[in-house]
C-alpha positions as CSV (number, residue, x, y, z in Angstrom):
1,M,7.0,25.8,36.1
2,S,10.0,23.5,35.9
3,R,12.3,23.2,33.0
4,S,11.4,19.4,32.6
5,R,7.7,20.1,32.2
6,V,8.4,22.8,29.6
7,D,10.4,20.2,27.7
8,E,7.4,17.8,28.1
9,F,5.2,20.4,26.4
10,G,7.8,20.9,23.6
11,D,8.2,17.2,22.9
12,T,4.4,16.8,22.4
13,I,4.4,19.7,19.9
14,V,7.3,18.3,18.0
15,V,5.5,14.9,17.8
16,L,2.4,16.6,16.5
17,V,4.4,18.4,13.8
18,A,6.0,15.2,12.7
19,S,2.6,13.5,12.5
20,A,1.3,16.3,10.3
21,V,4.3,16.0,8.0
22,L,3.8,12.2,7.8
23,L,0.2,12.9,6.8
24,A,1.4,14.8,3.8
25,G,3.1,11.6,2.6
26,F,-0.4,10.1,2.0
27,A,-1.4,12.8,-0.5
28,P,-0.5,10.7,-3.6
29,L,-3.1,8.1,-2.5
30,L,-6.1,10.4,-1.9
31,D,-7.7,13.2,-3.9
32,G,-8.5,16.6,-2.5
33,Y,-7.6,17.9,0.9
34,R,-10.7,17.5,3.1
35,W,-9.4,14.1,4.4
36,A,-6.3,15.8,5.7
37,V,-8.3,18.6,7.4
38,T,-10.5,15.9,9.1
39,V,-7.5,13.9,10.4
40,L,-5.8,17.1,11.7
41,A,-9.2,18.1,13.3
42,V,-8.7,14.9,15.4
43,L,-5.0,15.2,16.1
44,V,-4.6,18.8,17.0
45,P,-7.1,18.9,19.9
46,V,-5.6,15.6,21.2
47,A,-2.1,17.1,21.1
48,A,-3.2,20.3,22.7
49,V,-4.9,18.5,25.6
50,T,-1.9,16.2,26.0
51,A,0.6,19.1,26.0
52,L,-1.4,21.0,28.7
53,V,-1.8,17.9,30.8
54,R,2.0,17.3,30.7
55,L,2.6,20.8,32.1
56,R,0.7,19.8,35.2
57,G,1.3,16.1,35.5
58,P,3.6,14.4,33.0
59,A,2.6,10.9,34.0
60,W,-1.0,11.5,32.9
61,G,-0.2,12.6,29.4
62,T,-0.5,9.2,27.6
63,P,-3.8,8.0,29.2
64,V,-5.4,11.4,28.7
65,A,-4.2,11.4,25.1
66,A,-5.8,8.0,24.4
67,L,-9.1,9.0,26.1
68,T,-9.3,12.3,24.3
69,G,-8.5,10.6,21.0
70,A,-11.4,8.2,21.4
71,L,-13.7,11.1,22.2
72,M,-12.6,13.0,19.1
73,L,-13.2,10.0,16.8
74,V,-16.7,9.7,18.1
75,W,-17.5,13.4,17.9
76,V,-16.0,13.8,14.4
77,F,-17.3,10.6,12.7
78,V,-20.4,9.4,14.6
79,P,-21.7,12.5,16.5
80,G,-25.3,11.3,16.3
81,T,-24.6,8.3,18.5
82,T,-23.7,10.3,21.6
83,A,-25.9,11.1,24.6
84,F,-25.4,14.6,25.9
85,G,-22.1,14.7,24.0
86,L,-20.8,11.5,25.7
87,P,-20.1,8.3,23.8
88,T,-22.5,5.4,24.2
89,P,-22.1,1.7,23.3
90,R,-23.7,2.5,20.0
91,S,-20.9,5.0,19.3
92,F,-18.2,2.4,19.3
93,T,-20.4,-0.1,17.4
94,A,-20.9,2.6,14.7
95,L,-17.2,3.3,14.6
96,G,-16.5,-0.4,14.2
97,G,-19.0,-0.7,11.4
98,L,-17.5,2.3,9.6
99,L,-14.0,0.9,9.9
100,G,-15.2,-2.5,8.6
101,R,-16.4,-0.8,5.4
102,S,-12.9,0.5,4.8
103,R,-11.7,-3.1,4.0
104,S,-13.7,-3.3,0.8
105,V,-12.5,0.1,-0.3
106,I,-8.9,-0.9,0.2
107,L,-9.4,-4.1,-1.8
108,E,-11.5,-2.7,-4.6
109,E,-10.2,0.8,-5.2
110,V,-7.0,1.9,-6.8
111,A,-5.1,5.0,-5.6
112,P,-5.6,7.9,-6.0
113,I,-9.2,7.8,-4.7
114,A,-11.7,10.2,-3.3
115,P,-11.7,8.8,0.2
116,P,-15.1,7.9,1.8
117,D,-15.6,8.4,5.5
118,S,-14.5,4.8,6.3
119,I,-11.0,5.5,4.9
120,V,-10.7,8.9,6.6
121,L,-11.7,7.2,9.9
122,L,-9.0,4.6,9.3
123,L,-6.4,7.2,8.6
124,A,-7.5,9.3,11.7
125,A,-7.4,6.2,14.0
126,T,-4.0,5.2,12.6
127,F,-2.4,8.6,13.0
128,L,-4.0,8.9,16.5
129,V,-2.4,5.6,17.7
130,T,0.9,6.6,16.1
131,F,0.8,10.0,17.8
132,V,0.0,8.6,21.2
133,L,2.8,5.9,20.9
134,A,5.3,8.4,19.5
135,D,4.5,10.9,22.3
136,A,5.1,8.2,24.9
137,V,8.2,6.8,23.3
138,A,9.8,10.2,22.9
139,R,10.2,10.5,26.6
140,Q,12.3,7.4,27.0
141,T,16.0,7.7,26.3
142,W,16.7,4.2,25.3
143,R,13.5,3.9,23.3
144,V,14.1,6.9,21.0
145,P,15.5,4.7,18.2
146,L,12.2,2.9,18.1
147,L,10.6,6.3,17.4
148,G,12.7,6.5,14.2
149,L,11.5,3.0,13.2
150,L,7.8,4.0,13.9
151,W,8.0,7.1,11.7
152,T,9.9,5.2,9.0
153,T,7.1,2.7,8.9
154,M,4.6,5.5,8.4
155,L,6.7,6.8,5.5
156,V,6.9,3.4,3.9
157,V,3.2,2.7,3.8
158,P,2.2,5.2,1.2
159,S,5.3,4.5,-0.8
160,V,4.5,0.8,-0.9
161,I,0.9,1.5,-2.2
162,S,1.7,4.2,-4.7
163,M,5.2,2.9,-5.7
164,Q,6.4,6.4,-5.4
165,M,8.8,7.8,-2.8
166,P,7.4,10.6,-0.7
167,Q,8.5,14.2,-1.6
168,W,11.7,15.3,0.0
169,P,10.0,17.9,2.3
170,V,8.3,14.9,4.0
171,F,11.6,13.2,4.7
172,L,13.2,16.4,5.8
173,G,10.4,17.4,8.2
174,V,10.3,14.0,9.9
175,A,14.1,13.8,10.1
176,A,14.2,17.3,11.7
177,A,11.6,16.3,14.3
178,W,13.5,13.1,15.1
179,L,16.9,14.8,15.4
180,W,15.4,17.5,17.6
181,L,14.3,14.8,20.0
182,W,17.7,13.1,19.9
183,W,19.5,16.3,20.8
184,S,16.9,17.9,23.1
185,E,18.1,19.1,26.4
186,S,15.1,17.4,28.1
187,P,16.2,15.0,30.8
188,H,13.8,12.5,29.3
189,V,15.5,12.4,26.0
190,G,19.1,13.4,26.8
191,H,22.1,13.6,24.6
192,L,23.0,10.5,22.6
193,P,26.2,10.2,20.6
194,T,26.3,10.8,16.8
195,R,27.4,7.2,16.3
196,A,24.2,5.8,18.0
197,A,22.1,8.1,15.9
198,A,23.8,7.0,12.8
199,L,23.4,3.3,13.6
200,T,19.7,3.7,14.4
201,G,19.2,5.9,11.3
202,A,20.9,3.2,9.2
203,G,18.6,0.5,10.6
204,A,15.5,2.6,9.9
205,L,16.8,3.3,6.4
206,L,17.4,-0.4,5.9
207,V,13.8,-1.2,6.8
208,A,12.6,1.6,4.5
209,L,14.6,0.2,1.6
210,A,13.8,-3.4,2.3
211,L,10.0,-3.2,2.6
212,P,9.2,-1.9,-0.9
213,V,11.3,-4.6,-2.4
214,L,10.4,-7.5,-0.1
215,G,6.9,-6.6,1.1
216,P,3.8,-8.6,0.0
217,D,1.9,-7.3,-3.1
218,I,4.3,-4.6,-3.8
219,E,6.5,-5.4,-6.8
220,P,5.5,-7.7,-9.6
221,T,7.4,-10.9,-9.4
222,S,7.9,-13.9,-11.7
223,S,8.9,-17.3,-10.6
224,D,11.2,-19.6,-12.6
225,F,9.5,-22.5,-11.0
226,G,6.0,-21.6,-12.2
227,V,4.6,-21.1,-8.7
228,T,3.4,-17.5,-9.1
229,E,3.2,-15.1,-11.9
230,S,3.1,-11.3,-12.0
231,E,0.9,-9.7,-9.4
232,V,0.0,-6.8,-11.6
233,F,-3.6,-7.1,-10.4
234,G,-2.9,-7.3,-6.6
235,A,-5.2,-5.6,-4.1
236,G,-4.5,-1.9,-3.9
237,I,-2.1,-1.9,-6.9
238,N,-3.0,0.4,-9.8
239,P,-2.8,-1.9,-12.9
240,M,-2.1,1.0,-15.1
241,I,1.1,1.7,-13.2
242,E,2.2,-2.0,-12.9
243,L,1.2,-3.1,-16.3
244,G,4.2,-1.6,-18.1
245,Q,6.7,-3.1,-15.6
246,N,5.2,-6.5,-16.1
247,L,5.3,-6.2,-19.9
248,R,9.0,-5.5,-19.7
249,Q,9.7,-8.8,-17.9
250,S,12.7,-10.5,-19.5
251,K,10.9,-13.9,-19.7
252,A,7.2,-14.4,-20.6
253,R,5.3,-17.1,-18.8
254,R,2.0,-18.9,-19.5
255,V,-0.6,-17.3,-17.3
256,L,-3.7,-19.2,-18.3
257,T,-5.3,-21.4,-20.9
258,Y,-8.9,-21.2,-22.1
259,T,-11.2,-23.0,-24.4
260,S,-14.0,-21.1,-26.1
261,D,-16.8,-22.0,-28.5
262,A,-16.9,-18.3,-29.8
263,G,-14.9,-19.3,-32.8
264,E,-12.3,-16.6,-32.0
265,G,-10.1,-15.4,-29.2
266,Q,-11.6,-13.6,-26.2
267,Y,-10.5,-10.5,-24.4
268,L,-10.4,-11.4,-20.7
269,K,-11.1,-8.4,-18.4
270,V,-10.2,-8.0,-14.8
271,A,-10.6,-4.3,-14.0
272,T,-12.5,-1.3,-15.2
273,L,-11.0,2.2,-14.8
274,R,-13.3,5.2,-15.4
275,Q,-12.0,8.0,-13.2
276,F,-9.3,10.1,-14.8
277,T,-7.5,12.6,-12.5
278,G,-5.1,13.9,-15.1
279,R,-2.3,11.8,-13.5
280,T,-3.7,8.3,-13.9
281,W,-6.9,6.2,-14.5
282,G,-8.6,4.5,-11.6
283,P,-11.9,3.1,-10.4
284,S,-14.4,5.3,-8.7
285,P,-17.5,4.8,-6.6
286,V,-20.5,3.2,-8.4
287,L,-22.9,5.9,-9.5
288,G,-26.4,4.3,-9.7
289,D,-28.0,4.5,-13.2
290,A,-24.7,5.4,-14.8
291,D,-23.6,1.8,-14.4
292,I,-25.5,0.2,-17.2
293,E,-23.7,-3.0,-18.0
294,G,-23.8,-5.7,-20.7
295,I,-27.2,-7.0,-21.6
296,D,-29.3,-4.7,-19.3
297,D,-29.6,-2.0,-21.9
298,L,-29.5,-4.2,-25.0
299,A,-32.0,-3.3,-27.7
300,E,-34.3,-6.2,-28.8
301,D,-33.2,-6.0,-32.5
302,V,-29.5,-6.6,-31.7
303,E,-28.5,-10.2,-32.4
304,T,-26.8,-12.1,-29.6
305,R,-25.5,-15.5,-28.9
306,E,-24.3,-17.2,-25.7
307,I,-20.7,-18.4,-25.6
308,S,-19.0,-20.6,-23.0
309,T,-15.4,-20.2,-22.0
310,R,-13.5,-22.7,-19.8
311,V,-10.5,-21.2,-18.1
312,R,-7.5,-22.9,-16.4
313,I,-5.2,-20.7,-14.4
314,D,-1.6,-21.8,-15.0
315,S,0.5,-19.2,-13.2
316,L,-1.4,-16.2,-11.9
317,R,-2.1,-15.1,-8.3
318,S,-4.5,-12.2,-8.2
319,N,-7.8,-11.4,-6.5
320,L,-9.2,-10.2,-9.8
321,L,-10.7,-12.9,-12.0
322,P,-10.1,-12.8,-15.8
323,V,-13.5,-13.2,-17.5
324,P,-14.9,-12.4,-21.0
325,Y,-17.2,-9.4,-21.2
326,P,-20.1,-9.3,-20.6
327,A,-20.3,-12.4,-18.4
328,T,-23.6,-13.7,-17.1
329,R,-22.5,-16.7,-15.0
330,V,-19.4,-18.2,-13.5
331,R,-19.2,-21.8,-12.4
332,G,-16.5,-23.9,-10.7
333,L,-14.6,-21.3,-8.6
334,E,-13.1,-22.2,-5.3
335,G,-13.0,-19.7,-2.5
336,Q,-15.0,-16.6,-1.8
337,W,-15.8,-14.3,-4.8
338,R,-17.9,-11.2,-5.3
339,W,-19.5,-9.8,-8.4
340,L,-18.8,-6.1,-8.9
341,R,-21.4,-4.0,-10.7
342,D,-18.9,-1.4,-12.0
343,G,-17.5,-2.9,-15.2
344,S,-19.0,-6.4,-14.6
345,T,-15.9,-7.9,-13.0
346,V,-15.3,-10.6,-10.3
347,R,-13.1,-10.1,-7.3
348,G,-11.9,-12.5,-4.6
349,E,-12.5,-11.7,-1.0
350,G,-10.0,-12.2,1.8
351,R,-7.3,-14.6,0.9
352,T,-9.1,-15.9,-2.2
353,T,-7.0,-15.7,-5.3
354,T,-6.9,-17.0,-8.9
355,E,-4.1,-19.4,-8.1
356,D,-4.9,-23.0,-9.5
357,Q,-8.5,-22.0,-10.3
358,R,-10.5,-23.8,-13.0
359,Y,-13.9,-22.2,-13.9
360,T,-16.4,-21.9,-16.7
361,V,-17.8,-18.5,-17.8
362,S,-21.0,-18.0,-19.7
363,S,-21.1,-14.6,-21.6
364,V,-23.0,-12.9,-24.3
365,D,-21.6,-12.1,-27.7
366,R,-23.5,-9.0,-29.0
367,Q,-23.6,-8.7,-32.8
368,P,-24.9,-5.3,-33.8
369,T,-24.5,-4.0,-37.3
370,A,-22.6,-0.7,-38.0
371,E,-25.9,0.9,-38.8
372,Q,-27.4,-0.1,-35.5
373,V,-24.4,1.3,-33.6
374,R,-24.6,4.6,-35.5
375,A,-28.4,4.8,-35.0
376,A,-27.8,4.4,-31.2
377,G,-27.0,8.1,-31.1
378,P,-25.2,10.0,-28.3
379,A,-25.6,8.8,-24.7
380,G,-27.7,10.9,-22.4
381,P,-26.6,13.0,-19.4
382,S,-26.6,10.0,-17.0
383,L,-23.3,9.0,-18.7
384,D,-21.6,12.4,-18.2
385,V,-19.4,10.9,-15.5
386,Y,-17.7,9.1,-18.3
387,R,-17.1,12.3,-20.2
388,T,-15.4,14.1,-17.3
389,L,-11.9,15.5,-17.9
390,P,-9.5,17.6,-15.9
391,R,-9.6,21.3,-16.8
392,A,-6.1,21.5,-18.1
393,V,-6.2,19.1,-21.1
394,P,-3.2,19.9,-23.3
395,D,-4.0,21.8,-26.5
396,T,-2.2,19.1,-28.5
397,V,-4.5,16.4,-27.2
398,D,-7.7,18.5,-27.7
399,R,-6.7,19.7,-31.2
400,L,-5.7,16.3,-32.5
401,A,-8.8,14.6,-31.2
402,R,-11.1,17.0,-33.0
403,A,-9.0,17.1,-36.1
404,R,-8.8,13.3,-36.5
405,S,-12.6,12.8,-36.0
406,A,-13.7,15.9,-37.9
407,N,-15.2,14.0,-40.7
408,A,-17.2,11.6,-38.5
409,R,-20.9,12.3,-37.9
410,T,-21.6,9.8,-35.1
411,D,-20.0,8.7,-31.9
412,Y,-19.2,5.3,-33.4
413,D,-17.5,6.8,-36.4
414,R,-15.5,9.2,-34.2
415,M,-14.2,6.3,-32.1
416,V,-13.4,4.2,-35.2
417,A,-11.5,7.2,-36.8
418,L,-9.4,7.8,-33.7
419,Q,-8.8,4.1,-33.2
420,D,-7.7,3.5,-36.8
421,W,-5.4,6.6,-36.7
422,L,-3.6,5.4,-33.6
423,R,-3.3,1.9,-35.0
424,G,-2.0,3.1,-38.4
425,D,0.3,6.0,-37.6
426,F,1.9,4.9,-34.3
427,S,4.2,2.0,-33.4
428,Y,4.3,-0.4,-30.5
429,S,7.2,-0.3,-28.0
430,V,7.4,-1.0,-24.3
431,E,10.9,0.4,-24.1
432,S,10.7,3.8,-25.9
433,P,8.5,5.4,-23.2
434,V,11.0,4.5,-20.5
435,E,14.1,5.5,-22.5
436,D,12.6,8.8,-23.5
437,G,11.0,9.6,-20.1
438,Y,7.3,9.6,-20.9
439,D,6.1,6.3,-19.3
440,G,2.7,6.4,-17.7
441,N,-0.9,7.5,-18.6
442,G,-1.2,11.1,-17.4
443,L,-1.9,14.1,-19.6
444,D,1.8,15.2,-19.6
445,V,2.8,11.8,-20.7
446,M,0.0,11.7,-23.3
447,E,1.3,14.9,-24.9
448,E,4.8,13.5,-25.3
449,F,3.4,10.2,-26.6
450,L,1.5,12.0,-29.4
451,R,4.8,13.6,-30.4
452,K,6.9,10.4,-30.3
453,K,4.2,8.2,-31.8
454,S,5.5,5.1,-29.9
455,G,4.3,3.4,-26.8
456,Y,2.4,0.4,-25.5
457,C,-1.2,-0.5,-24.6
458,V,-1.4,1.9,-21.6
459,H,-0.6,4.9,-23.8
460,F,-2.9,3.9,-26.6
461,A,-5.9,3.0,-24.3
462,S,-5.5,6.1,-22.2
463,T,-5.1,8.4,-25.2
464,L,-8.1,7.0,-27.0
465,A,-10.3,7.2,-23.9
466,V,-9.3,10.9,-23.3
467,M,-9.7,11.8,-27.0
468,G,-13.1,10.1,-27.0
469,R,-14.2,12.2,-24.0
470,V,-12.9,15.4,-25.7
471,V,-15.3,14.8,-28.6
472,G,-18.2,13.9,-26.2
473,V,-18.1,10.1,-26.2
474,P,-18.5,8.3,-22.8
475,T,-15.4,6.2,-22.4
476,R,-13.4,4.2,-19.8
477,V,-10.4,1.9,-19.8
478,A,-10.5,-1.8,-19.4
479,V,-7.5,-3.8,-18.2
480,G,-6.9,-7.6,-18.5
481,Y,-5.5,-9.9,-21.2
482,A,-5.5,-9.8,-24.9
483,P,-6.9,-13.0,-26.6
484,G,-3.6,-14.8,-26.7
485,D,-2.4,-17.5,-29.2
486,N,-4.4,-20.1,-30.9
487,L,-2.9,-23.5,-29.8
488,L,-4.4,-25.2,-32.8
489,S,-6.3,-27.5,-30.5
490,R,-10.0,-28.0,-31.2
491,T,-12.4,-30.1,-29.2
492,T,-16.2,-30.4,-29.0
493,E,-16.1,-27.5,-26.5
494,G,-14.3,-25.1,-28.9
495,T,-10.8,-23.8,-29.7
496,T,-8.0,-23.6,-27.1
497,Y,-5.9,-20.5,-26.6
498,G,-2.8,-19.8,-24.5
499,V,-2.4,-16.4,-22.7
500,D,1.1,-15.4,-21.6
501,S,2.3,-12.7,-19.2
502,D,3.2,-10.4,-22.2
503,D,-0.5,-10.6,-23.2
504,L,-1.3,-8.2,-20.4
505,H,-3.3,-5.5,-22.0
506,A,-5.4,-2.3,-21.7
507,W,-8.1,-1.1,-24.1
508,T,-10.8,1.5,-24.4
509,E,-14.5,1.0,-23.9
510,A,-17.2,3.4,-25.3
511,Y,-20.9,3.4,-24.5
512,F,-23.7,3.3,-27.0
513,P,-27.4,3.4,-25.9
514,G,-29.2,0.2,-26.7
515,I,-26.0,-1.8,-27.2
516,G,-23.9,-1.0,-24.1
517,W,-20.1,-0.8,-23.7
518,I,-18.1,-1.7,-26.8
519,G,-14.3,-2.2,-26.7
520,F,-12.0,-0.3,-29.1
521,D,-8.4,-1.5,-29.3
522,A,-6.1,1.2,-30.5
523,T,-2.8,-0.7,-29.8
524,P,-1.2,-1.7,-33.1
525,G,-0.3,-5.3,-33.5
526,V,-2.5,-6.5,-30.6
527,G,-5.9,-8.0,-31.0
528,D,-8.2,-6.6,-33.7
529,A,-9.5,-3.2,-34.5
530,T,-13.2,-2.7,-33.8
531,E,-15.3,-1.9,-36.8
532,F,-18.7,-3.5,-37.4
533,A,-19.6,-4.5,-40.9
534,E,-22.3,-2.7,-42.8
535,E,-24.2,-6.0,-42.8
536,T,-24.9,-8.1,-39.7
537,Q,-21.6,-9.6,-38.5
538,P,-20.4,-10.9,-35.1
539,Q,-18.5,-8.3,-33.1
540,D,-15.0,-9.4,-32.1
541,A,-13.9,-6.5,-30.0
542,P,-12.8,-6.8,-26.4
543,G,-15.9,-6.1,-24.9
544,S,-18.5,-4.3,-23.0
545,D,-19.7,-4.9,-19.6
546,A,-22.4,-7.0,-18.2
547,E,-23.0,-8.2,-14.7
548,V,-20.9,-11.0,-13.3
549,P,-22.2,-13.4,-10.8
550,E,-20.3,-15.9,-8.8
551,S,-20.0,-19.5,-7.9
552,S,-18.1,-21.6,-5.5
553,G,-16.3,-24.7,-4.6
554,G,-16.9,-26.7,-7.8
555,S,-20.7,-26.6,-7.4
556,E,-22.6,-24.9,-10.2
557,Q,-24.3,-21.8,-9.1
558,S,-26.1,-19.2,-11.2
559,L,-26.7,-15.8,-9.7
560,D,-28.8,-12.9,-10.8
561,P,-26.5,-10.1,-12.0
562,G,-28.4,-7.7,-9.7
563,D,-27.3,-9.6,-6.6
564,D,-24.0,-7.7,-6.4
565,D,-23.6,-8.3,-2.7
566,T,-23.8,-12.1,-3.1
567,T,-20.7,-14.1,-2.4
568,A,-19.8,-17.8,-2.7
569,Q,-17.5,-19.5,-0.2
570,A,-15.4,-22.6,-0.1
571,E,-12.3,-23.4,1.9
572,E,-9.0,-22.3,0.5
573,A,-5.5,-22.8,1.9
574,P,-3.6,-19.5,2.1
575,A,-1.0,-19.1,-0.6
576,A,2.5,-19.6,0.7
577,S,4.9,-16.7,0.2
578,W,8.5,-16.2,1.3
579,R,8.4,-12.4,1.2
580,P,6.3,-11.7,4.4
581,A,8.6,-14.1,6.3
582,L,11.7,-12.4,5.0
583,V,10.3,-9.0,5.8
584,A,9.5,-10.1,9.3
585,I,13.1,-11.4,9.7
586,V,14.6,-8.2,8.5
587,V,12.4,-6.1,10.8
588,L,13.0,-8.3,13.8
589,A,16.7,-8.2,13.1
590,V,16.7,-4.4,13.1
591,L,14.6,-4.2,16.2
592,G,16.6,-6.8,17.9
593,A,19.8,-4.8,17.4
594,V,18.4,-1.7,19.1
595,P,18.9,-2.9,22.8
596,A,22.5,-3.9,22.1
597,V,23.2,-0.5,20.4
598,V,21.6,1.4,23.3
599,R,23.6,-0.6,25.8
600,Q,26.9,0.1,24.1
601,V,26.0,3.7,23.9
602,R,25.4,3.8,27.6
603,R,28.7,2.0,28.4
604,R,30.7,4.5,26.3
605,R,29.0,7.4,27.9
606,R,30.0,6.1,31.3
607,W,33.6,5.6,30.4
608,T,33.7,9.2,29.2
609,A,32.0,10.5,32.4
610,G,34.2,8.2,34.5
611,Q,37.3,10.3,33.6
612,S,36.3,12.7,36.4
613,A,33.9,10.7,38.7
614,S,33.7,7.2,40.0
615,E,29.9,6.8,40.2
616,P,29.4,6.2,36.4
617,L,32.1,3.5,36.6
618,W,30.4,1.8,39.5
619,S,27.0,2.0,37.6
620,E,28.6,0.3,34.6
621,I,30.1,-2.5,36.8
622,A,26.7,-3.1,38.5
623,D,24.8,-3.1,35.1
624,T,27.3,-5.5,33.6
625,A,26.7,-7.9,36.5
626,R,22.9,-7.5,36.0
627,D,23.3,-8.3,32.3
628,L,25.2,-11.5,33.2
629,G,22.6,-12.6,35.7
630,I,24.2,-11.3,38.9
631,D,21.7,-8.9,40.6
632,P,23.0,-6.5,43.3
633,D,21.2,-6.5,46.6
634,P,19.8,-3.1,47.5
635,A,21.0,-3.6,51.1
636,E,24.6,-4.3,50.0
637,T,27.4,-1.7,50.2
638,P,29.7,-1.3,47.2
639,R,32.4,-3.2,49.1
640,G,29.9,-6.0,50.0
641,F,28.9,-6.4,46.4
642,A,32.5,-6.2,45.2
643,R,33.3,-9.0,47.7
644,R,30.5,-11.2,46.2
645,L,31.7,-10.5,42.7
646,G,35.2,-11.7,43.7
647,T,33.8,-15.2,43.9
648,Y,33.1,-15.0,40.2
649,G,36.8,-14.5,39.3
650,V,36.7,-10.7,39.0
651,D,40.1,-8.9,39.0
652,V,40.3,-8.2,42.7
653,T,43.0,-5.6,42.6
654,A,41.3,-3.4,40.0
655,M,37.9,-3.9,41.8
656,D,39.4,-2.7,45.1
657,R,40.7,0.5,43.5
658,V,37.4,1.3,42.0
659,V,35.5,0.6,45.2
660,S,37.9,2.8,47.2
661,A,37.3,5.6,44.8
662,V,33.5,5.2,45.1
663,E,33.7,5.1,48.9
664,Q,35.8,8.2,49.0
665,D,33.4,10.1,46.7
666,R,30.3,9.0,48.6
667,Y,31.4,9.1,52.2
668,A,34.6,11.2,52.5
669,G,33.0,14.4,51.0
670,T,35.9,14.7,48.5
671,V,36.0,13.9,44.8
672,T,38.9,11.8,43.4
673,T,40.9,13.5,40.7
674,R,42.5,10.3,39.4
675,S,40.8,8.4,36.6
676,H,39.9,4.8,37.3
677,V,38.4,4.0,33.9
678,G,41.2,1.5,33.2
679,E,40.5,-0.4,36.4
680,A,36.8,-0.4,35.8
681,Q,37.3,-1.8,32.3
682,Q,39.5,-4.5,33.7
683,V,36.7,-5.4,36.2
684,V,34.1,-5.5,33.4
685,E,36.3,-7.7,31.1
686,S,37.2,-10.1,33.9
687,L,33.5,-10.4,34.9
688,Q,32.5,-11.1,31.3
689,A,35.3,-13.7,31.0
690,S,34.1,-15.5,34.1
691,R,30.7,-16.3,32.6
692,G,29.8,-18.8,29.9
693,R,29.3,-18.0,26.2
694,R,25.5,-18.3,26.5
695,A,25.4,-15.8,29.3
696,R,27.7,-13.4,27.4
697,W,25.5,-13.6,24.3
698,L,22.3,-13.0,26.3
699,A,23.9,-10.0,28.0
700,R,24.8,-8.6,24.6
701,I,21.5,-9.0,22.7
702,A,19.1,-8.7,25.6
703,P,20.7,-6.6,28.3
704,R,18.6,-6.8,31.5
705,S,20.0,-3.6,32.8
706,L,17.9,-1.6,30.3
707,L,14.7,-2.7,32.1
708,R,15.9,-1.4,35.4
């Protein structure tokens, strides 16, 4: 077994280890560990087969890896489509269908999620492609810098989505694998100078730092020109994380204007978060009968009235549509929209956003009395999903929840007691949580918030929802906009309100049988506290959830709330954005610098090796000529090629000395002891000077000799 093939085997194992370490970087996005086991179940057999094949025939490693990977994806994810264990056309159709379903999960769910098979398949396929590419790239000396960029990209992806840098062991593990390949003794990888490694590492680090700042839908931005507003509700972004950053913007901007005939301001909901992991709130898969929304479960004796709200988007780009709760119909939208059963919200498909939209929402104002809400009694076991809490709820949270609601005899009175306590004894501040280090909505943050008694809507909504679950009330968190400011403008259609970026808001919703989801706003100084009068009186809380239909392209369309898969379509021009273009420029600039760096590294290596041998010097002269568009003829002798270069103005004296040394080393059977590096450098410099500026620039940024 040759040394080179042993190195081939080792390189494959190192690439596998790096892939496994990179997989750990996705842990903040996904709950549990089964997804990681499944991905490794695909990668490890592929790596094992690849490593064994490279021991026997290195050239076959990459195609065998790709073929084995395709087989593993079929066997792991769609085994029922095979015939005698072999894939069939139906196998790849099934894989494609499963991958297609991952798109809706990516758009609709917020990390961390319990990944369905479609997301696990997407991860497995991504890591499989990355492994095969990295395994092939690791065997090419001049391509090793690209391996660093490839792995850096895989580090950036989870950071961009979660807005958290990966843990240091992930960085350390990937860096160790990369450096091992740099300094491996394998003839495929070779030794490359520290300066080259540093330059490439700096380029990879530049991309890693630039992408989170410049990439699309990553950081909330505000435009001084009113083009776009905060993208707190962008696809894949957890609004509970981004909301605080947006509220701390130095300059508030008008987001939307609405006119309502309700006689009061409306809470406009965009997202419903019901799954609490202990670290944050997020959406979860729809669970059948547990998703009772709006008017579906409304008792006959509860008074209602229909209200109409006309909305004009002024400066907001999001794929989540602000609507009153519970909505029953939406008219006038442009683009492709989808009604979501969970929480009765509306989401744009593809490139559809809220930008420049004008639409009218019909919704139901439920007006139960306090007696009716109390008489509703506790919700049944079908709502237990909304009572679920992590095991380790801090004692402070549990004790205070029970103490502050001890005198209440119904779920409604418990929620009112907790809401009024938070509104009365706490203060509102978007800065205190950051300054004192307890910003967020997890249990650890909640415990500190209860001590400091100061925070903003995220803290109040999360705390009230958790405390409600502690005392047995089904709760969830709604995110959207508070009612805004009355613009003192009345028309026949109602009163007009203005909603600014600092009206971003989160509140709590609690479920009551026969009435549905009722909003409770525990944030002091924002909106109104929920408390129904003992006599019939309209309810002015932020909401509950009904089922939202869709409409399109300015044509009125009323959809049954049960048709949750229905979408409406109209043409929409994609929104322009400078950030993707700037990201592309940065990435291309870094990638474009790699050939030049590798070419300079090779030249310096040859100057060093040329101190005791002439062949490296001749190779450098020949490659310089290639870079400048002068190709050597394989039939030419060194002196013949030197004679031809003489016609381009090369330093003939220096060239003659180098050629003499090459001929002596090749044909005389002796090795020259005199260094001819100086003469070779004179030849290279004179050859470069003989060509035009354009040829010299092309030789520098796109050296043809690297393709030889």
